Each structure stands twice: as structure tokens, then as C-alpha cells.
C-alpha positions in Angstrom: 125.9 100.4 111.9 123.9 98.8 115.0 121.7 96.5 112.6 125.2 95.1 111.1 126.5 94.2 114.8 123.4 92.7 115.5 123.7 90.1 112.6 126.6 88.8 114.4 125.6 88.6 117.9 126.0 85.0 118.9 122.0 84.1 119.2 121.5 85.0 115.4 121.1 82.7 112.9 123.9 84.6 110.5 126.3 83.9 113.7 125.3 80.2 113.5 126.1 80.2 109.1 129.4 82.0 109.5 130.3 79.5 112.2 129.3 76.1 109.9 131.0 77.7 106.8 133.9 78.1 108.5 133.9 74.9 110.3 132.9 73.2 106.7 135.9 75.0 104.6 138.3 74.6 107.4 137.7 71.1 107.9 138.7 70.1 103.5 141.5 72.3 103.6 142.7 70.3 106.7 141.8 67.0 105.1 143.7 68.0 101.6 146.4 69.5 103.5 147.1 66.3 105.7 146.4 63.8 102.8 149.1 65.7 100.6 151.7 65.9 103.5 151.6 69.7 103.6 152.4 70.4 107.3 153.0 74.0 107.1 149.8 74.8 105.2 148.1 72.6 107.7 149.3 74.4 110.7 148.8 77.5 109.2 145.2 76.7 108.5 144.9 75.1 111.8 145.8 78.1 113.5 144.6 81.2 111.3 140.9 82.0 111.4 139.8 83.8 108.6 136.2 82.7 108.3 137.5 80.3 105.6 139.5 83.1 103.2 142.8 81.2 103.8 140.7 77.6 103.3 139.8 78.7 99.7 142.9 80.3 98.8 145.1 77.2 99.5 142.2 74.8 97.9 142.0 76.5 94.7 145.8 77.8 94.1 148.0 75.8 96.5 146.6 72.1 97.1 148.4 69.2 95.3 146.5 69.1 92.3 146.8 64.9 91.6 144.1 64.9 94.7 140.6 64.0 93.9 138.1 66.0 96.2 
């Protein structure tokens, strides 16, 4: 258990990879929500931090499909 905890300490590379992963997905999802004028999704994605999970769910199932990546 201690080994798992040490991977998520602020000085570990895994921590920085996780932060980078979350920021990338959040940026993509926020961009699509804003372009699709989906204010509720925009606010939800902006406030709730799920390390990219909510963002990926939004992009796959709820974004407007007529948009191009």
C-alpha cells in the first residue's frame, strides 16, 4: 500500500503524468462543450475533477456529433 501511495506524491513522475492527462482531456472537452453551446456540460466539466473520466464520457456520448475534432 505504501508503494502505491508514493506513486501519487507531488514529486513523482506518475503524478505529473496524471495531471497532464487530466488537463489535456479537460481542455478538449471544454472546447467541444463551448463550441456546441452546451453550458451545463461546460460548467460540470469545469468544476468536477475526475482525472479525465467525465471528459472522455462526454466526448464519446454527449458532444454534438456534427463537430469535427
